[in-house]
C-alpha positions, 0 to 999 in steps of 0.5 A: 500499499502506498499513499501521499499526504501533507504533513501538517494536515495529517498531523492536525487530524492525528493531534485531535485524535491523540486526546482519545488514547489513554496513558493507562491502557490495558491493551497495547493495540490501543496505543496505536492509530488504525490507518485504513486505506481505501481507493479515495481516502485514508480513515484514521481511528483512535480508541480507549474502548469507552470513546472512539474517535474517527477521521477521514482524509481524502487523498489523491495518490493511493495505491492499494487498499488495506489497514494497519495499526501505527504507533501513536506517540512515534508518528506524532512526535515525528510529525511535529518536526516536519515543516509542511511537506508532502510525505509518501507512506509505503506500507507492507501489509505482510511484515507491517513495516511502514517507510515514510519518505520526506523530501530529504530522508526516509523513516522506518516504523514497525506497525501492528496487525489491524485485526487486533484493534477492537471493533467499533460498537454499533447502535441498536436499529430498534431503540435508536434515536436521532437528531441534528443539532446546531454545532453552536448549541452543542458547543455552548451546552458543553462549554457551559456545563463541563466545568460542574461535572463530578469525579465521583466513583460511587455515583458514576451518573454525576460524572457526565453532562445530562442531556435532555431532549424534548419538543420545547428545548434541549437542556444540558445539566451538570452538578457535583452535589455542591454546584449545579449548572442547567443550560437550556436552549428553546431554539433546539428541539426534538420531536421526542422525549429522551435523555442520555449522560454524556461522559466527561471525556467524550464532552471534552473531546467535543469541546475541542472539536466543535469550534472548527465545525461549520454545519449541524452535528448529527446525533444518534444514540441507543441505551448504550452508545452515542454516535456523533457525526461532524464534518470531518470527525465522528465520535462513538462513546459509551454512555453513562448507565443509570438515571440522572437525579431529579435536578429540578427538585433542588432548584429553589423557586422562592428567593425573595432576596435578589442581588444585581452586581457587576460580575467582574467586579464581583469576581475579582473581589472574591479572587482577592479576598479568597487568598485570605480564607481558610485553606481547608474550607476556602469560605468566603462570606457575603453580607448584603444589605442596603445595596452594598455587598461586603466580601469577607474571609479570614483564617484564625489559624494564621490571623489573616483576614480580608474585607471588601465592599462593592456597590450593588442593586439589592432587594430583600432583608439583610442576609449573610451567606457563606460559599466556597470561594473556588466554586463561586469563582467557577460559576462567576467565570462561566457566566457570560454577561456583564452583570450577574443576579444572585437569588437567595432565600436564606443562608441554609438554602442554595443560592441561584446565579443567573445572567441579569439580562440575557443576550439571546432570548432562546438561551436560558442559564441557571447556576446554583451554589450550595451554601456553607456554614458560617461558624459565628 
């Protein structure tokens, strides 16, 4: 087999696929890319058994057909050192020897038998749901929720993004039991009601691939796997099995205390003040009254403390509530608007953080943060 390919184009595709390959794989064959050559194109696959990413390159100069497994680290590391130039690959299907000819040299690699590479999963034709989703909606849904997913071995359903499809909207939900994010789009709908839990790793892969996408994304899934088809890539992933908790029941609906404040000023104040918080708890206190927010933190062990005051618009009774500063910073960093609204009922119940004014009527974003006990 023989084909000619641009060094930078091949590197671009392999780099995107490299994020699938696990450093802790128990199957040595999964440290390789699967190259499949047909008359017109080169198809490359990478997998860790849970997630499989496939890409194709249309090529003109191809002789012969077949498949071979190519060592991933070796091919990536070598391609990084090439300037843009055509590379000619000669592959011996019997000995699995690969020779790469550049403008000035020749490089030899030993491949492996492609038959050792695991087969791709297939969808159950009877129980498969299919929908086309805007790449912008999918990208934003993942961007806004991925940071809130958990790392909980005991509750694997919390380790992914819960995607809820209805005839009225598509929702993306993530929670680690301390914070919860719900990102909903009313301009993206399905003709049916369904849901699945997208694991964290494939969600991260999509987060990197979707900014390059220009067209709608085809989403197909059954009770075990999802197939997500982009223009140049196809992602197959095993879904998280289990039922996602009833997230709507934890969102407080009656919140009489409402504060509107400049998001960046609030975020930067929390960053500064939290330096003085106790390292174990990261507790920052918010005291809100008469259109003024006082942010404070202290670490009694080291006799350090900090207080900052900010102007805000506030409706409600005076309230003092404590939050873990790292979670509060994450949430404030992921709200896209200039002003943020904080809704609270009392110091023991979750606070809601929302964009004060939404730039997009089709977009509904809600972030929830559980409070911490303040030791008076």
